[in-house]
C-alpha positions in Angstrom: 40.8 167.8 -19.4 44.2 168.2 -17.9 44.9 171.6 -19.4 48.5 172.6 -19.2 48.2 176.5 -19.0 51.5 178.6 -19.1 52.1 181.1 -16.2 54.1 184.3 -16.0 56.9 182.3 -14.3 57.7 180.1 -17.3 55.9 177.2 -15.7 52.7 175.3 -16.4 49.7 175.1 -14.1 47.3 172.1 -14.6 43.5 172.5 -14.8 41.6 169.4 -13.9 38.4 170.1 -15.9 37.1 173.0 -18.0 33.6 173.4 -19.4 32.6 176.1 -22.0 28.9 176.9 -21.8 26.7 179.5 -23.2 26.7 181.3 -19.8 30.5 181.3 -19.3 33.6 179.3 -18.7 33.4 176.9 -15.8 36.8 175.9 -14.2 36.8 172.8 -11.9 39.2 171.9 -9.2 38.6 168.3 -8.2 39.7 166.7 -4.9 39.3 163.0 -4.0 39.7 163.5 -0.2 37.9 161.6 2.6 37.2 162.7 6.1 35.8 165.9 7.4 37.1 169.0 5.5 37.2 172.2 7.5 38.0 175.6 6.1 37.0 179.1 4.9 36.9 180.1 1.3 39.2 183.1 1.8 41.7 181.3 4.0 44.9 179.8 2.4 44.9 176.6 4.5 42.2 173.9 5.0 42.2 170.9 7.4 41.3 167.3 6.7 40.1 165.7 10.0 40.1 162.0 10.6 38.6 160.2 13.6 41.4 157.7 14.1 44.3 159.2 12.2 46.4 162.4 12.4 44.8 165.4 10.8 46.2 166.9 7.6 46.5 170.5 6.5 46.5 171.4 2.8 46.5 174.4 0.4 43.0 175.8 -0.2 41.7 174.5 -3.5 39.9 177.8 -3.9 43.4 179.5 -4.0 44.6 176.9 -6.5 41.6 177.4 -8.8 42.1 181.2 -8.6 45.6 180.8 -9.8 44.3 178.6 -12.7 41.7 181.3 -13.7 44.4 184.0 -13.5 46.5 182.0 -16.0 43.6 181.6 -18.2 42.8 185.3 -18.2 46.3 186.0 -19.7 45.3 183.9 -22.7 41.6 184.8 -23.0 41.0 188.1 -21.2 37.5 189.6 -20.7 35.7 186.3 -20.4 33.2 185.1 -17.8 34.9 182.6 -15.5 33.3 180.6 -12.7 35.2 178.6 -10.1 33.9 175.2 -8.9 35.5 173.0 -6.2 34.2 169.5 -6.2 35.0 166.7 -3.7 34.4 163.3 -5.2 35.0 160.8 -2.3 31.8 159.2 -0.8 33.3 159.4 2.8 33.9 163.1 2.7 31.9 165.6 4.8 32.3 169.3 4.0 32.5 171.8 6.8 33.4 174.8 4.6 32.4 178.4 5.2 31.8 179.8 1.7 32.0 183.6 1.8 31.4 184.1 -2.0 28.1 183.8 -3.8 30.0 183.3 -7.2 32.0 180.3 -5.9 30.7 176.7 -5.8 32.1 174.3 -3.2 30.2 170.9 -3.1 30.3 167.2 -3.2 29.9 165.2 -6.4 26.4 164.1 -5.8 25.3 167.8 -5.3 27.0 169.1 -8.4 24.3 168.3 -11.0 21.5 170.2 -9.1 23.8 173.1 -8.0 25.2 173.6 -11.5 21.7 173.4 -13.1 20.4 176.0 -10.6 23.4 178.3 -11.2 23.1 178.2 -15.0 19.4 178.7 -14.9 19.9 182.2 -13.2 22.5 183.3 -15.8 22.0 184.8 -19.2 23.8 183.4 -22.3 26.9 185.4 -23.4 28.3 183.0 -26.0 26.9 181.6 -29.3 27.8 178.1 -30.5 30.4 179.9 -32.8 32.0 181.6 -29.8 32.1 178.3 -27.9 33.8 176.6 -30.8 36.3 179.4 -31.1 37.2 179.2 -27.4 37.4 175.5 -27.6 39.9 175.6 -30.5 41.9 178.3 -28.8 42.4 176.2 -25.6 42.6 172.7 -27.2 46.2 173.2 -28.0 47.0 173.2 -24.3 45.4 169.8 -23.8 47.6 166.6 -24.1 44.7 165.0 -26.0 45.9 164.4 -29.6 42.6 163.3 -31.1 39.1 164.7 -30.8 36.6 162.4 -29.1 33.2 162.5 -30.7 30.1 162.7 -28.5 28.8 159.6 -30.1 31.7 157.7 -28.6 30.4 158.4 -25.1 26.9 158.0 -23.7 24.9 160.4 -26.0 22.3 161.6 -23.5 24.2 161.1 -20.2 24.3 164.1 -17.8 27.5 165.6 -16.5 27.1 163.6 -13.2 27.4 160.3 -15.1 30.9 161.1 -16.4 32.0 162.2 -12.9 30.7 158.9 -11.5 32.8 157.0 -14.1 35.9 158.9 -13.0 35.1 158.3 -9.3 34.8 154.6 -9.7 38.3 154.5 -11.1 39.5 156.7 -8.3 38.1 154.4 -5.7 39.9 151.4 -7.3 43.1 153.4 -7.3 42.8 154.4 -3.7 42.2 150.8 -2.6 45.3 149.6 -4.6 47.5 152.4 -3.0 46.4 151.5 0.5 47.1 147.8 0.0 50.6 148.3 -1.6 51.9 151.1 0.7 50.3 150.2 4.1 53.6 149.4 5.7 54.8 153.0 5.2 51.8 154.5 7.1 51.2 157.1 4.4 48.0 158.3 2.9 47.5 158.4 -0.7 45.4 160.8 -2.7 44.4 160.6 -6.3 44.4 163.8 -8.2 41.9 163.7 -10.9 42.9 164.9 -14.4 40.1 165.5 -16.8 39.7 167.0 -20.2 38.2 170.2 -21.9 34.5 169.8 -21.9 32.5 171.7 -24.4 28.8 171.7 -23.7 25.5 173.4 -23.9 24.1 172.0 -20.6 20.4 172.2 -19.7 19.3 174.4 -22.7 20.8 172.5 -25.6 21.4 169.1 -23.8 24.7 168.6 -25.7 27.9 167.6 -24.1 31.3 167.5 -25.6 33.5 165.6 -23.1 37.0 164.3 -23.5 38.5 161.1 -22.1 39.5 160.8 -18.5 43.1 160.3 -17.3 44.0 159.3 -13.8 47.3 160.0 -12.0 48.4 158.7 -8.6 50.2 161.0 -6.2 51.6 160.3 -2.8 51.3 162.7 0.1 52.4 162.2 3.7 50.0 163.3 6.5 51.4 166.1 8.7 50.8 165.3 12.4 49.3 168.1 14.6 51.1 167.9 17.9 48.2 169.8 19.6 45.2 168.7 17.5 44.1 165.4 19.0 42.3 162.3 17.8 39.0 162.5 19.7 38.6 158.8 20.6 42.2 157.6 20.8 43.7 160.6 22.7 41.4 160.7 25.8 44.5 160.2 28.1 46.9 162.2 26.0 49.6 164.0 28.1 48.7 167.4 26.4 45.1 167.0 27.7 46.4 166.1 31.2 48.7 169.1 31.1 45.8 171.6 30.5 43.6 169.9 33.1 46.4 170.1 35.7 45.8 173.9 35.9 42.0 173.8 35.6 39.5 172.5 38.2 36.1 171.2 36.9 33.2 171.5 39.4 29.4 171.7 39.6 28.9 169.4 36.6 25.2 169.2 35.6 24.1 166.7 33.0 20.3 166.5 32.6 17.6 165.5 30.2 16.2 168.5 28.4 12.7 169.6 29.7 11.8 171.1 26.3 13.5 169.1 23.6 13.4 165.4 22.8 16.6 163.4 22.4 18.6 166.2 24.0 20.9 166.4 27.0 21.8 169.7 28.7 25.3 170.3 30.2 26.8 172.9 32.5 30.0 173.1 34.6 32.1 175.6 36.5 35.8 176.0 35.6 38.4 177.5 37.8 42.2 178.0 37.4 44.7 177.0 40.1 48.2 178.2 40.4 49.6 181.6 39.8 51.2 181.5 36.4 48.8 180.4 33.7 45.2 180.9 32.5 43.1 179.5 29.8 41.1 181.0 27.0 38.4 180.1 24.3 38.0 181.3 20.8 35.3 181.5 18.2 36.2 178.0 16.9 36.1 176.3 20.3 33.9 173.2 20.3 32.4 170.7 22.6 33.3 167.1 21.6 31.0 164.5 23.1 31.7 160.8 22.8 28.8 158.4 23.6 29.2 154.9 24.9 28.4 153.4 21.5 31.5 155.0 20.1 29.9 157.9 18.2 31.5 161.3 18.2 29.3 164.4 18.4 30.6 168.0 17.7 28.8 171.2 19.0 29.9 174.7 18.6 30.7 176.4 21.9 29.5 179.8 20.7 26.7 180.7 18.4 23.5 182.8 18.2 22.2 181.6 21.6 25.6 182.2 23.2 27.6 184.7 21.2 31.4 185.0 21.5 32.9 188.1 23.1 36.6 188.5 22.8 36.9 190.6 26.0 35.4 187.9 28.2 36.8 184.7 26.8 39.5 184.1 29.5 39.9 183.0 33.0 43.1 183.5 35.0 44.7 182.5 38.3 43.4 183.7 41.6 44.4 187.2 42.3 44.6 188.2 38.6 43.3 191.8 38.4 42.3 191.6 34.7 40.5 188.3 34.4 38.2 186.2 36.7 39.6 183.0 38.2 36.4 181.0 37.6 33.7 180.8 35.0 30.4 179.0 34.8 29.8 177.7 31.3 26.5 178.6 29.6 24.1 175.7 29.6 24.7 173.7 26.4 22.2 171.5 24.6 23.6 168.3 23.2 21.1 167.3 20.5 20.8 163.7 19.3 21.7 162.2 22.8 18.8 160.6 24.7 20.2 160.4 28.2 23.2 161.5 30.3 23.9 157.8 30.9 24.8 157.5 27.2 27.7 160.0 27.5 31.1 158.5 28.1 33.3 161.6 27.6 33.1 165.4 27.2 35.9 167.9 26.3 36.4 171.3 24.7 38.5 171.6 21.6 40.5 174.7 20.6 41.5 175.9 24.1 44.5 178.2 24.5 46.9 178.6 27.5 48.2 182.0 28.3 50.9 183.2 30.7 50.6 185.9 33.4 54.3 186.5 33.5 54.5 187.5 29.8 51.8 190.2 29.6 49.0 187.7 29.0 50.7 186.2 25.9 49.2 183.1 24.4 51.7 180.2 24.8 49.9 177.3 23.1 46.8 177.2 20.9 44.6 174.3 19.7 44.8 172.5 23.0 42.0 170.5 24.6 40.3 170.5 28.0 38.7 167.4 29.5 35.4 168.2 31.2 33.8 164.9 32.0 34.6 161.1 31.9 32.1 158.5 33.0 33.1 155.9 35.6 
């Protein structure tokens, strides 16, 4: 656990947890984040979305772990490394697009089954002698001074059990941080530090695991001026500004004829004025808030309604390049029984563009209100 690996820049990079197994070396980056986590495995920034608090952007843990593995390769080249990103908070929902079959991104309660399945498909590349050699080679980079015998832990406990013990400590630490720093309106994360774990998981059933160490780190949430809280920002001035140039008409909210617990929605959008237009992108979403306070998210584009970059804009009347009105494709809102249950509908990730500046995008990540019940 908590390996301090030297880098080419005369600094150290910290690895949360490392496991040496017959099939390779598994490098863990562990995050104790709550909320909805959005991102793509090959993008440098991910977003932590909260329902009633400002969103937070953070460095991709995939990039962090790649940096860790590159540092390891300088010490032990030509070895088999696998990257695993594990989120340990119970109130975390992952919305990550993983573009790599070799990369694991999962929650803690999924780790045991995913790791078992991954290992079962791989061939052994190390003997126990190889594993011991690698362990001794890396042990000097751990702050642990004494070896912990397996008998000091739970002898037959699976890997998930040890993570659970660490997670309980993390939950206590988060509660303490919130109670003591509430007046500063800052969010606290716990970065988990763990030890080198030598194991022959599944095949041998033997785990060597080192003691856990917890450190507390403070990070302040970055406010997104144009990314709104879905419930608390219904009357936000940015939303009103976008709606001032768009007219919503021909709204149709009906119960689906073919699907149970589904409402269909359709509307026509038109642009007024002569200076600005609006546009959608592949990440545009419908946000539907029901009268019981639940927030539902639906992708605006998908297999049934594919996104086309050349037809994603509407402009002011008289614009030669773009139409001034567009009727949205009929959208199915699953999980809603009746139109009477809907309190509010908007589109997230809307852009405003200027006619005067050669159709240049002026603002992104804005929101357009479509419907609000009486």
